N, C-alpha and C positions, 0 to 999 in steps of 0.2 A: 503503017508506016507513024503515024501520030504518035503511037504509043512507043514506039523505038526510042524518039527524042528524049520524052519524060524517063523512060530508062537508063538511057546513056547518060543523062544528067544526075540522076539519080547514082548511078555506078561510078563516076568522075568525083561527087560529094564523099559518098563512104570511102573511096580509094584517099582522099585527100585527109578525110577524118582519119583514116588508118595511120598517114602519115604523121599527124599531128600525135596520136598516140606515143610513136616511137619518139618523136621528138620531145615531148615531156620525159619519157622516160630515160632518154639522153641527158636532159637537162637538170634530169634529177640525179644524175652520175656526176656530172661537171662541177658541182661545187666540191664533193669528194675529192674529185682528181685536182680541182685548182686547190684545196687544203693542202693534199698531200705536195702539190709541186711547190706550194708555199713553204711547206715545212721543211722539204730537202732543201729549198733555197735557204733558209734561215739555218738550216745546219750546216752548210757549205759556207756559208758567212762566217759562222762561229769557228769553224774550223779554220779559214784563213785569218781571223781574227787572232787567233790563239796562236798559230804558226808564226805571223807576224810579231806578236808580243815575245814569244821564244827567240826568235832573231834578234830583237831589239833589248832584250834582257842578256840574251849572249855577247850582242857588242858592247852594252854597258857594263860587262863583267870583265870583259877585255879593256875597256877604258880604266876601270876602276883599278886593275891589276897594274897597268902600265903607272896610272898616278901612283899608287901605292909604291911600286919598285924604283920609281923618281925619286919620290921623297925621300925614301930610304937609303937610294942612292946619295942624294945631298946629304943625307944625316951620316953616313959612314963617312964620307970624304972631310965632313965637316967636325966630325965627333969629338976631338980633343977640344976644339977652341968653341963649342957650341954656345951661344949666347944663351941666357934664359927665356930671349923672344923667339930665339930659332928653336930650341928645346920646344916651347909651347906650339909653335907652327907646326914641328913634325908629330908632336900628341893629337893636334886637332886635325891635322890632313889623314891620321889613323882612323879616329873616330867617325870624319866623313867617309872615308870608304867603307866602314862597317854600315853607317847609315844610309848608303847609296844601295845596298843588297836589302835591305828592309822594305817590306809591302806597305808600311805605313812609316817612311823617315821620319816626321814630325813627332811620331809617337814614342820614338825610343828614347828610352832613359840612360845615362852613362855615369858611372860611378869608379872610384878607384883606378884612374887612367895613370899609368907609370911606365917608364921603359923596364925592360927585363935585366936583370944584372951585368949581362954582355952587352948591353946595348944593341943588340939585333933586332929588337921589337918593340911593340907597344902590347900591354896587357891592361886589360880592363873588363870590367863587369858591365854587363849591359841588359836591359829588359825593354822587350818589345813587343807590339801589338801581335798575335797571330790567331786566326780565326775569331777577329772582334775582341779578344782578351789579352791582358797581359800573361807573359809566360813565367815572369819571376827572373830575377837577376840570375845570369849566366854566364860565363867566362869567356871570355874572346881574346884573341890574339891576331896582330897584324904585324906581319914581317915582311921583308924583300920578297917577293913571289908567293907569299902563303898569308890565307885568312881562314883562323877557326874560329868556329862558334860552337860551344859546349849543347850538344842536346843528350840529357841526361836518360832519354828512352831512347835512344838509337843505339844501334851496335857497335858504333863508331866511338862511343864514349870513353871505353877504356883507352884507346889509341891516343883520344885527346887528352885523357889524363898522364898517361906516359909523356907524350911530347910537353905538356904543361912541367912537369916534373925536370926532364931532360932540358929544357932552357931556362929552368927558374923563375917562371914567371909568376906562380903565387908560392907562398911559403907554407902554406897548408896542403896543398898537392904535393910539395917536395916532401912533406913530413910523412904523407902515405907509405 
Protein backbone atom coordinates (compact mmCIF):
# COMPACT_ATOMS: atom_id res chain seq x y z
CA UNK A 1 0.00 0.00 0.00
CA UNK A 2 2.84 2.33 0.63
CA UNK A 3 3.81 2.13 -3.01
CA UNK A 4 0.40 3.26 -4.14
CA UNK A 5 0.59 6.67 -2.43
CA UNK A 6 3.81 7.74 -4.13
CA UNK A 7 2.50 6.42 -7.43
CA UNK A 8 -0.73 8.39 -6.94
CA UNK A 9 1.20 11.56 -6.04
CA UNK A 10 3.46 11.06 -9.04
CA UNK A 11 0.41 10.57 -11.26
CA UNK A 12 -1.16 13.81 -9.98
CA UNK A 13 2.10 15.72 -10.49
CA UNK A 14 2.43 14.42 -14.04
CA UNK A 15 -1.20 15.24 -14.78
CA UNK A 16 -0.74 18.78 -13.48
CA UNK A 17 2.49 19.09 -15.41
CA UNK A 18 0.59 18.19 -18.58
CA UNK A 19 -1.99 20.84 -17.73
CA UNK A 20 0.78 23.39 -17.39
CA UNK A 21 1.94 22.61 -20.92
CA UNK A 22 -1.46 23.26 -22.39
CA UNK A 23 -1.65 26.50 -20.38
CA UNK A 24 1.68 27.58 -21.88
CA UNK A 25 0.47 26.68 -25.35
CA UNK A 26 -2.76 28.57 -24.75
CA UNK A 27 -0.81 31.57 -23.48
CA UNK A 28 1.42 31.40 -26.58
CA UNK A 29 -1.71 31.87 -28.70
CA UNK A 30 -3.11 34.57 -26.43
CA UNK A 31 -0.77 37.44 -27.51
CA UNK A 32 -1.66 36.72 -31.13
CA UNK A 33 -5.34 36.78 -30.29
CA UNK A 34 -4.90 39.96 -28.23
CA UNK A 35 -3.01 41.65 -31.08
CA UNK A 36 -5.71 40.70 -33.56
CA UNK A 37 -8.42 41.95 -31.21
CA UNK A 38 -6.53 45.25 -30.76
CA UNK A 39 -6.10 45.60 -34.53
CA UNK A 40 -9.81 44.96 -35.09
CA UNK A 41 -10.70 47.52 -32.42
CA UNK A 42 -8.32 50.06 -33.96
CA UNK A 43 -9.81 49.45 -37.42
CA UNK A 44 -13.33 49.94 -36.05
CA UNK A 45 -12.22 53.15 -34.33
CA UNK A 46 -10.63 54.44 -37.55
CA UNK A 47 -13.81 53.66 -39.47
CA UNK A 48 -15.94 55.43 -36.85
CA UNK A 49 -13.62 58.46 -36.99
CA UNK A 50 -13.79 58.48 -40.80
CA UNK A 51 -17.59 58.30 -40.70
CA UNK A 52 -17.71 61.12 -38.16
CA UNK A 53 -15.35 63.20 -40.34
CA UNK A 54 -17.53 62.58 -43.41
CA UNK A 55 -20.63 63.66 -41.47
CA UNK A 56 -18.83 66.77 -40.24
CA UNK A 57 -17.64 67.62 -43.76
CA UNK A 58 -21.15 67.17 -45.14
CA UNK A 59 -22.56 69.44 -42.44
CA UNK A 60 -19.78 71.96 -43.12
CA UNK A 61 -20.53 71.88 -46.86
CA UNK A 62 -24.23 72.50 -46.21
CA UNK A 63 -23.40 75.39 -43.88
CA UNK A 64 -20.91 76.84 -46.39
CA UNK A 65 -23.45 76.64 -49.21
CA UNK A 66 -26.08 78.27 -47.02
CA UNK A 67 -23.73 81.10 -46.07
CA UNK A 68 -22.71 81.55 -49.69
CA UNK A 69 -26.34 81.59 -50.83
CA UNK A 70 -27.19 84.13 -48.13
CA UNK A 71 -24.29 86.37 -49.15
CA UNK A 72 -25.27 86.29 -52.81
CA UNK A 73 -28.94 86.78 -52.02
CA UNK A 74 -27.96 89.96 -50.15
CA UNK A 75 -25.70 90.90 -53.04
CA UNK A 76 -28.48 90.39 -55.61
CA UNK A 77 -30.90 92.44 -53.53
CA UNK A 78 -28.45 95.31 -53.10
CA UNK A 79 -26.56 95.02 -56.38
CA UNK A 80 -27.49 98.39 -57.87
CA UNK A 81 -26.55 100.38 -54.79
CA UNK A 82 -23.68 98.21 -53.58
CA UNK A 83 -21.06 100.34 -51.91
CA UNK A 84 -17.36 99.44 -52.22
CA UNK A 85 -17.45 98.20 -48.63
CA UNK A 86 -20.35 95.82 -49.36
CA UNK A 87 -18.63 94.68 -52.56
CA UNK A 88 -15.50 93.86 -50.56
CA UNK A 89 -17.60 91.97 -47.99
CA UNK A 90 -19.27 89.91 -50.74
CA UNK A 91 -15.88 89.10 -52.30
CA UNK A 92 -14.46 88.17 -48.89
CA UNK A 93 -17.49 85.94 -48.19
CA UNK A 94 -16.88 84.09 -51.47
CA UNK A 95 -13.19 83.59 -50.66
CA UNK A 96 -14.11 82.39 -47.16
CA UNK A 97 -16.58 79.89 -48.62
CA UNK A 98 -13.86 78.38 -50.83
CA UNK A 99 -11.29 78.49 -48.01
CA UNK A 100 -13.67 76.53 -45.75
CA UNK A 101 -13.59 73.60 -48.18
CA UNK A 102 -9.80 73.31 -48.19
CA UNK A 103 -7.91 70.67 -46.22
CA UNK A 104 -5.41 73.36 -45.19
CA UNK A 105 -7.47 76.58 -45.18
CA UNK A 106 -4.60 78.81 -44.01
CA UNK A 107 -2.44 77.59 -46.91
CA UNK A 108 -4.84 78.74 -49.64
CA UNK A 109 -3.57 81.60 -51.81
CA UNK A 110 -5.99 83.80 -53.75
CA UNK A 111 -5.58 86.21 -56.64
CA UNK A 112 -7.68 87.94 -59.28
CA UNK A 113 -10.91 88.00 -57.22
CA UNK A 114 -13.74 89.79 -59.03
CA UNK A 115 -17.44 89.63 -59.84
CA UNK A 116 -18.38 88.06 -63.16
CA UNK A 117 -19.87 90.48 -65.75
CA UNK A 118 -23.48 89.73 -64.80
CA UNK A 119 -22.69 90.12 -61.09
CA UNK A 120 -24.15 86.70 -60.31
CA UNK A 121 -20.98 85.27 -58.81
CA UNK A 122 -17.36 85.71 -57.86
CA UNK A 123 -14.49 84.51 -60.00
CA UNK A 124 -11.01 83.91 -58.57
CA UNK A 125 -7.82 81.98 -58.91
CA UNK A 126 -6.69 79.85 -56.00
CA UNK A 127 -3.59 77.88 -55.10
CA UNK A 128 -4.01 75.36 -52.32
CA UNK A 129 -2.22 72.50 -50.60
CA UNK A 130 -3.09 68.97 -51.67
CA UNK A 131 -1.10 65.94 -50.53
CA UNK A 132 1.42 68.20 -48.81
CA UNK A 133 2.24 70.46 -51.77
CA UNK A 134 0.72 73.36 -53.68
CA UNK A 135 -1.18 72.42 -56.84
CA UNK A 136 -0.65 75.70 -58.70
CA UNK A 137 -3.21 78.40 -59.36
CA UNK A 138 -6.57 77.08 -60.52
CA UNK A 139 -9.76 78.89 -61.42
CA UNK A 140 -12.70 78.91 -59.07
CA UNK A 141 -16.21 80.30 -59.14
CA UNK A 142 -18.64 80.88 -56.30
CA UNK A 143 -22.23 81.73 -57.09
CA UNK A 144 -25.57 81.36 -55.46
CA UNK A 145 -25.87 77.63 -54.76
CA UNK A 146 -22.72 76.73 -56.70
CA UNK A 147 -19.01 76.44 -56.07
CA UNK A 148 -16.67 75.19 -58.78
CA UNK A 149 -12.94 74.61 -58.56
CA UNK A 150 -11.07 73.64 -61.70
CA UNK A 151 -9.24 70.31 -61.66
CA UNK A 152 -7.37 70.03 -64.99
CA UNK A 153 -6.83 66.27 -64.59
CA UNK A 154 -10.51 65.61 -63.87
CA UNK A 155 -12.97 64.45 -66.54
CA UNK A 156 -15.22 67.37 -65.55
CA UNK A 157 -12.55 69.90 -66.61
CA UNK A 158 -14.28 70.55 -69.93
CA UNK A 159 -17.61 71.13 -68.15
CA UNK A 160 -15.83 73.65 -65.90
CA UNK A 161 -14.45 75.49 -68.93
CA UNK A 162 -17.88 75.59 -70.59
CA UNK A 163 -19.44 76.97 -67.41
CA UNK A 164 -16.74 79.63 -67.15
CA UNK A 165 -17.40 80.63 -70.76
CA UNK A 166 -21.17 80.71 -70.13
CA UNK A 167 -20.91 82.99 -67.10
CA UNK A 168 -18.10 85.09 -68.57
CA UNK A 169 -15.82 84.63 -65.62
CA UNK A 170 -12.40 84.63 -67.29
CA UNK A 171 -11.58 86.46 -70.51
CA UNK A 172 -9.15 83.80 -71.78
CA UNK A 173 -11.75 81.05 -71.23
CA UNK A 174 -14.35 82.99 -73.18
CA UNK A 175 -11.89 83.41 -76.08
CA UNK A 176 -11.37 79.64 -76.53
